C-alpha positions in Angstrom: 125.8 26.9 80.4 124.4 28.4 83.4 123.8 31.7 81.5 122.5 30.0 78.8 120.1 28.4 80.8 119.1 31.2 83.0 118.4 33.1 79.9 116.2 30.5 78.5 114.2 30.4 81.6 114.1 34.2 82.6 111.0 34.9 81.0 109.4 32.1 82.9 110.6 33.2 86.2 109.3 36.9 85.7 106.0 35.5 84.5 105.9 33.4 87.7 106.6 35.9 89.9 104.2 38.2 88.3 101.6 35.6 88.8 102.4 35.1 92.4 101.7 38.8 92.7 98.5 38.9 91.1 97.3 35.7 93.4 98.7 37.0 96.4 96.2 40.2 95.8 93.2 38.3 94.9 93.7 36.3 98.0 94.4 39.6 100.3 91.6 41.3 98.9 89.2 38.7 99.5 90.5 38.6 103.2 90.6 42.5 103.2 87.0 42.3 102.0 85.7 39.9 104.7 87.6 42.4 107.3 89.5 39.3 108.6 93.1 39.6 106.9 94.1 36.5 108.6 92.2 34.5 105.9 95.0 35.3 103.6 97.4 32.9 105.4 95.7 29.7 104.6 96.3 30.6 100.8 99.6 31.8 101.6 100.0 28.4 102.8 98.9 26.8 99.6 101.6 28.9 97.9 104.2 27.9 99.9 103.6 24.1 99.3 103.3 24.7 95.7 107.0 25.8 95.8 108.0 22.1 96.0 107.0 21.8 92.6 108.8 25.0 91.5 112.4 23.5 91.3 111.4 20.1 89.4 109.3 22.0 86.9 111.9 24.2 86.4 114.2 21.7 85.8 112.0 20.1 83.6 111.4 23.3 81.4 115.2 23.0 80.7 115.6 19.3 80.2 112.4 19.8 77.5 114.9 22.1 75.9 117.9 20.1 75.9 115.7 17.0 74.3 114.4 19.6 71.7 117.8 21.2 70.4 119.8 17.6 70.9 122.6 19.8 72.6 123.7 16.9 74.6 124.7 14.5 71.8 126.8 17.4 70.2 128.5 19.2 72.9 131.5 19.0 74.8 130.2 19.1 78.8 129.8 16.2 80.7 127.0 15.0 82.3 127.7 16.7 86.0 128.2 20.0 84.2 125.0 19.8 82.2 123.1 18.5 85.1 124.7 21.0 87.5 123.6 24.0 85.3 120.0 23.0 85.4 120.0 22.4 88.9 121.6 25.7 89.8 119.3 27.6 88.0 116.6 25.8 89.1 117.5 26.4 92.6 117.8 30.3 92.0 114.2 30.5 90.2 112.9 28.6 93.5 114.6 30.9 95.8 113.6 34.1 94.2 110.3 32.7 94.4 110.5 32.0 98.2 112.2 35.1 98.9 109.2 37.1 97.1 106.3 34.8 99.2 108.5 35.4 102.6 108.2 39.2 101.7 104.4 38.8 101.1 104.2 36.7 104.0 106.2 39.4 106.4 103.8 42.0 104.9 100.3 40.0 105.7 101.7 39.4 109.2 102.2 43.1 109.9 98.6 43.7 108.2 96.9 41.3 110.6 98.9 42.6 113.4 96.7 42.3 116.5 93.7 40.2 115.2 92.8 37.4 117.8 93.6 34.4 115.7 97.6 35.5 115.7 97.3 35.9 119.5 99.6 32.7 119.7 102.7 34.6 118.3 102.6 37.1 121.2 103.8 39.9 118.7 107.0 38.0 117.6 107.9 37.5 114.3 108.1 33.7 113.7 111.7 33.6 112.6 112.7 30.1 113.5 109.4 28.6 112.3 109.8 30.5 108.8 113.3 29.1 108.4 112.4 25.6 109.0 109.5 25.7 106.7 111.5 27.1 104.1 114.1 24.4 104.7 111.6 21.9 104.5 110.1 23.1 101.1 113.6 23.4 99.8 114.2 19.8 100.9 111.0 18.4 99.5 111.8 20.3 96.1 115.5 18.5 95.8 113.5 15.4 96.7 111.5 15.6 93.6 114.2 16.8 91.4 116.8 14.5 92.2 114.6 11.6 91.6 113.5 13.5 88.5 116.9 13.9 86.8 117.7 10.3 87.6 114.6 8.7 86.0 114.9 11.4 83.0 118.4 9.8 82.4 117.6 6.4 82.9 114.4 6.8 80.6 116.6 8.0 78.0 119.6 5.4 78.5 116.9 2.9 77.6 116.3 4.1 74.5 119.5 2.3 73.3 117.9 -0.8 73.8 115.0 -1.9 71.3 113.4 -4.6 73.8 113.5 -1.9 76.7 112.2 1.0 74.6 108.8 0.3 74.5 108.1 -0.6 78.4 110.8 2.0 79.4 107.8 3.9 81.1 106.7 0.6 83.2 110.2 -0.1 84.1 110.5 3.8 85.3 107.7 3.7 87.3 108.5 0.3 89.0 112.4 1.7 89.6 110.7 4.6 91.9 108.1 2.8 93.7 110.1 -0.7 94.4 113.1 1.7 95.7 110.6 3.7 97.9 109.2 0.3 99.2 112.6 -1.0 100.1 113.5 2.1 102.2 110.5 2.5 104.2 110.8 -1.4 104.9 114.4 -1.0 106.3 113.5 2.2 108.3 110.6 0.5 109.8 113.5 -1.8 111.4 114.0 -1.2 115.1 117.6 -1.0 115.0 117.5 1.4 112.0 115.0 3.6 113.7 117.1 3.7 116.8 119.8 4.8 115.0 118.3 7.1 112.8 116.9 8.7 116.2 120.3 8.8 118.0 121.1 12.1 116.8 118.9 15.4 117.1 119.3 19.1 117.6 117.2 21.1 119.9 115.4 23.9 118.4 113.1 26.3 120.4 110.1 26.3 118.4 106.4 25.4 118.8 106.4 23.5 115.4 105.6 19.9 115.9 107.2 19.3 112.3 107.9 20.9 109.1 107.5 20.0 105.1 109.0 17.1 103.7 108.6 14.2 101.3 107.5 10.3 102.5 110.4 9.0 104.6 112.7 11.5 104.1 110.7 14.4 105.7 112.4 16.8 108.2 111.2 15.5 111.6 110.7 17.9 114.2 109.3 16.5 117.8 110.3 16.4 121.5 113.8 15.2 120.8 114.2 17.9 118.3 115.6 18.0 114.7 116.7 14.5 113.7 119.8 14.9 111.8 120.6 11.3 110.6 117.5 11.2 108.3 118.4 14.7 106.9 122.2 13.9 106.4 121.4 10.4 104.8 118.8 12.0 102.5 121.2 14.3 101.3 123.7 11.7 100.6 120.9 9.9 98.8 120.3 13.1 96.7 124.0 13.0 95.7 123.8 9.5 94.6 120.9 9.9 92.2 122.6 13.0 90.8 125.9 11.6 90.0 124.1 8.4 88.7 122.0 10.4 86.4 125.2 12.0 85.2 126.7 8.8 84.8 123.9 7.5 82.6 124.3 10.8 80.5 128.0 10.7 80.2 127.4 7.2 77.9 126.2 9.9 75.3 122.6 8.4 74.9 120.2 10.1 72.5 117.8 12.4 74.3 
């Protein structure tokens, strides 16, 4: 199943990697023309942030193919295998894209070496910052994707009920925003906030924060990297994944 999904998406992958190179070339050419190569870094930052969508978009393409072929209804694989395949292949695409972008970033740092705007690096390659930033992007991408898988499965499970079929888009939106509101309110309680901040890992980095999504973002401050929000968010991702698989195991029509 993983091989089938990868073969389905590989042309999208190669096309996207080619687009990345073209976009970077355009940005780097502009920066070189201005004789200020550091101008390429805001452009690269936009490319990095855009990677939060690579994982959910890839999974969406694979799920759309699943809908079109109705493979799920006639297949023998359970929900966990089907969704795991989509998640694995989508993760491969994301990591390949991030690897290429990291190579372009490393090249840019070497090309811009010595420019006054990069003096804060003191000639050192920002390994820690790079790992944290990549981790934040991957984390955010998984947030979007696991929610997407769950809501996709919930949406199609409602098709079995004529009473819910016509309003399922409204219910899907309501489920998401009500859940997010409850999480935000709970994390604002003083006891919960104290618990979430009770375990941290010290990391020597000038960064104050890394990427994330809403209340489940990576948190870097003077106390270090907070561990409990990360672990609880990962548990939430697993819960959403298994809930989506359970809904699919009901053999809903997709």
